[in-house]
N, C-alpha and C positions, 0 to 999 in steps of 0.2 A: 244322168240325163232325166229331165223331168218328163214324167208320163202324163197321160190324160188323167189317170187316177190321182196322181200327186196334185195336179191342177185342181181337180174337184175337191180334194181335201183342203188345199189352201183356200180356195174360194169359200168353202163352208166355214172354215175356222176364222176367216177374216170377218165374218158376220156374227161371230160369237165372242163378244168382248170379255166374257167371264171364262172362256174356254169351253171345251166339250170333252166328255169321257169317250173312251174307245167305243162303248156301246152306242152312245149318241151318234158318233161318226159312222160306225158300221151300219146302224139302222138307216140313217139318212141316205147313205150312198149304196145301200143294198149290197153290202159286202159281209164276209164272215169276220168274226172278231180276230181270228188268227191272221188273216190277210191284212186286215186293218192295222194290227199291231206291227206287222213287218214293215208296212209302208211308213208308219209313224216313226219307227226306230231309224229307218234309213234316212228319212227326212230330218230327223233330229241330228243324226251324225253329220249331215251336210250343212247344218246350221239353219235350215228353214223353219224348223219347229222346236218348241221346247214344251215342258210340262211343269206343273207344280202339283205336289201331293196335297190332297185335301182328305184327311182321314185315310181310308184305304183306297181311295180313288185317285187317279191321275187326271188332271184337267189339262188337255192339250191346247196350245195356242200358237199363233205365228210368232216366231222368235223375234225378240227385241234386241238380241245380242248384236245383230247386224244392222247397220244404218239402212235407210231407204235406198241410198245409192248402191250399197253393197248388194242388197236384194235385187235391184235392177240389173246390176252387172252379172250377178249369178244367173239370173233368168236369161239374159242375153247370151251368156256363155253356154248355157244348156241348149238354147235354140241353135246356136252355131254347131255344137257337137251333134245335135239331132239331125241337122241338115247334111252332115257328112256321112251319108249312108253308102255311097259308092265312090270309087276312084274318080269317076267323071264329075260328080258333085264336088268332091274335094278339090279337083283341079280348077273348076269354075270359081269356087270360093277363093282360091289363091289368086287367080287372075283378077277377080273383082277387088281383092284387097291390095294388090300391087299396082293396079292401073293409076290411081291418084299419085303414087310415088313416082311412077315412070313419067307422068306428065310433068311433075316438078323437076325430075332429073334432066328432062330435055331442055330445061332452061339453064342448066349448069354449064360451066366450061367443059370443053372437050375432055380434058384429063379426068374430071370427075365422072363423066358419063362412061369413060373407058374403065374406070375403077369399078363402077357398078356392073358393067358387062363382064369383067373378070370375075367378080363375085358370083354372078349367076352361072358362069361357065364352071367355076370351081364347084359350086353346089351340084350342078348337073353331072359333073365327073364323079363326084362322091356317090351320087345315086346309082350311076351306071356300074360302079365298082362293087356294089353290094350284091 
């Protein structure tokens, strides 16, 4: 899940076409080098950042391994995950995600609507059994 700190790091590195060192990033964001390195490594593991070695230094930059569309999808996924902080929020998210499908299903023949209803009942029964 993207944190405010990750967003700050991304925003800073987007403005650094040649990349930035850990020290540059830590100083700019008023963080310790140790904390900065931890964030950078996690963000690299998730595909957001990468680095290149220049001498003994690492220059960090926004990853180009992912396409712009993949970056957007990753960001949207992080926002959804972040939004699911409580069971109530999770239920609301499910309701909002299924409403368009329900509207479409209402236009289908009766047997297809019944199939959907059976699917929801089966899912509910599975949840109640756990």
